[in-house]
N, C-alpha and C positions, 0 to 999 in steps of 0.2 A: 504493500500500500504506500509506503514511504517513497519507494522508487517511482511508482506511478505518479505520485504528487510532484516529485522533483521534475519529471519529464514535462508534466502539464505546465508547471510554473516556468520552466526553461523556455518552452515554446511561446507561452503567453508574453513573457517579458521581452523575448527577442522580437516578436511581431510588433508589439507596441513601440519598442525602441526604434525599430526600422521606420514605422509609420511617422513618428515624430520627427526623425531626422529627414525623411523625405519631404515632409511638409515644410520644414525649415529651409531646405535647399531649393525648393520651388519658389520660395520668397526671394532668396538670394539671386537665383538665376544660374546660368551655365558658367562653370569654371573653364576659362579659355586659355589661361597662361599660368606658368609656374615661376614667373619672374618674381624676385624678392618683393617688389612693390605690390604685385597682385596677391602674393601669399600673405603679406602683412594685412591687406584689406580683408582677405578671407578669414585670417585668424581673428581679426577684430570682430567680424560678424559672428564667428563661431562662439566666441566668448560672451557675446551680448544677446544672442537670440534665445528667447525663452523656449522655443521649440527644440533647438539643438541641445540646450541644457537639459530639458526634460528627457530627450532621447538618450543623452549620455548617461544620465542617472539611471534610467531604466535598463540600459544595456550593461551598466556596471553591476546592477543587481543580477541580471541574467548571467554575467560572467561568474559571479560568486556561486550561483546555483549550479553552473556548469562544473566548477571546480569540485563542489561537494558531490555532484553526480559521478565524476570520474573516480572518486574514492570508493564508490559502491558498485559501479558498472563498467564494462569494457567500453573503450572509446569507439570501437567498431559497432557497438550497439547504440550508444548515446547519439552519435552524429546522424545516422540514418533516421532514428526516431525524431531527431531535431528537424529533419527535412520537412516534417508536416507544417513547419512554420511557413514554407513556401506557399502552401495552399491557403493558409489564413492570411498571408501577405496579399495574395491576389484578391481575396474576398474583402479585406479591410481597405485596400487601395481603391477598389470599386465603390465601396460604401462611403468611405470617409474622404478620400482624396479625389473621388470622381474620375479616376483614371479609366480609360477604355481598356477593357480586358477582352482580347480577341478569343474566338472559339478555340484556336490552337493553344492559347495559354491555359484555358480551362481544361482542355484535353491533357495538357502536360500536368496540370494539377491533379487530374484523376490518376495518371500514371504514378506520380509521386506518392499519392495517398495509398495506392495499391502496394507500392514498394514498401512503404512504412508499415502497412498491415502485415506483409510477408515477413519483414524483419522482426516485428513484435511477436508474431506467431511462432517463428523459428526460435525465439528466445525461450518461449514456454516449452517447446519440444526439447531444447538443449538442457533446460533446467531439470526436466523429468529424466532425461538420460543420465545426467550427473547424479541424480538421486539413486538411480539403479546401478550406476557404476562409479561410486565415490572415489575409487582409487585410480581411476583412469587418468593418464597424463594428457591434457589437451594439446600440449606442445608437440606430441609425437604423432598427432593425426595429420592427414594429408592436407596440403595447401591447394588453393585454387588460384588461377589467373583470371583477371577481370579485363574485359575489353568493353568499354562504354561506346554506345553507338553515337559518337559525336563527330560531326563534320561541319566546320564553319570557316568563314573567311576572317580577315584580321583588320577590321577598321579600328578606330580609336577606342571604341567601347570595349571590344574584345581584347585588345592589348591591355587595357586597364583591368579587365577581368582576370587575365593571366597573372599580372603582378599581384592582384589581390589574393588569388587562389594560392600562389606559391608562398606568399607571406603568411596567409591564414593557416595553411597546412603545416608549415614549419612551426608556427606557434602552437597549433593543436598537439602535435607530436611531442614537442619539448615540454609543454605544460603538463600533458598527460603523464609522461615519464617522470617528471619531477614530483607531481602530486602522488603518484603511486608509490614512490620511494618514501614519501613522508608517512603514508599510512591512511587508514580509513578515518573519515571524519566522525567523531563520536562526542563532540563537545556538548556539555550540559549547562555551562555557566558562561557569563560574559568574559571572565578571565580566561577560561579554557578556549573559548572561541578566538580571542585575541592572540593567544599563544599559538593556536593552529595557523591563523593567518600570518603571523610573524614567521613561522617555519616555512610557510608557502613562499612568501615574498623575499626570503633570503636565499632560496634555492637558486643556483646559477641557471639551471635549465628554465625555470619559471621566469626569471628576469629576462633572459634572452627571448623567451616566448612572448612576454609582455611587449618588448620592443618590436617584435614582428607583428603583434596585434596592432600596435600604433601605426605602422606602415600600412597595414591592411585597412585600418579605420580611415586614414587620410585618403586612400584610394577609393574606398567605399563612398565617402563624402563626394568625391569628384564624380564618380559614376552616377550618383543620385542627381547631380546637376545636368547630366547628359541624357538620362533615360528614366523611365518610370520604374518605381520600386517593384512592380509586378513583373518586370523583365530582369532587373538587376539582380535581385535576391536569388531567383531560381538559377540564373546563369552561374552563380558562384558555386553551385553544386558540382561543377567540373572537378572540384578538389577531392571528390570521393575516392577516385582511383588512387590518388596519392596517399590519402589517409588510410585507405584499406591496406596498401602495401606497408605503410609505416606501422599500422597496428599489428600486422602479422610478423614483419621482419625485425622491427625495433622493439615494440612493446611485448612481443611474443604472445599475442592474443590468438586464439583459435577462431578462424573464420569458417563457420559451418556452411554447408551447401545452401541451407535455407536463408541464412543471412546474406550470402553472396547473391542469391536470386533476387532478394529484395532490393539490394543495392543496384543490381543491373536494371531492374524495372525503374527505380528512381533515375538512373542514368538515361533511360529512354525519355522520361519526362523532361530532363534537362536538355537532351538532344533536340526535342521539339521546340523548346524555348530558343535554343541557339540558332536553329534553322529558320525560325520565323521572326527573330529579333531584328 
């Protein structure tokens, strides 16, 4: 029940944070230059916009929930479940931001939802197998290779997505490895929570990961000024293949066939977004 609640809160805070940031960048307009003067103007807006401030606070809460989730669950499970935020992003962008969401994007949302369902169902099956075979070593099981059905050209928007994905995946893997070394979150008082957070943010891997998240965030802000959130957020799902490899080869997580199938279906949804974007 706690794990389910963590996933729900993670998705909700991610979606709300994205919506507030998107609304703030629609007020600012398109980022067209990275000249120091233009960056200074952008920084001034980011620090004074209430929408951007609300988005940053909400995403900070989402980040903390994500860290706690990684202490209880595999990254290769948390991130695909987190993909359901793409569906809610499309819905909230349509309802709140009045963005036009094409039939292709709704179709992509259906694929992503189906992929999330498969990943979640495979988690239940894996848990039952683990109960029946408690002594089995998951690291000894066979690995799978993943080929996502993605084919796209490289305009400015997609180059930005590539930078964001690489920075985001690097951060995800480093933060996940650092948090897993620290151990499971089990704080019950404010003092123990602060001690746990201190141990998290003095970990070298987490610190490098936070720096990578900063690069990812700045590129995400730029992307939101170039395109709708209902296009930008699903496009970032290109990073699943990198995270999948990182989860298996670096974090030594077992990628079951069911979980792999779910991620492939999510990849189809992202592919539709990329081809129609």
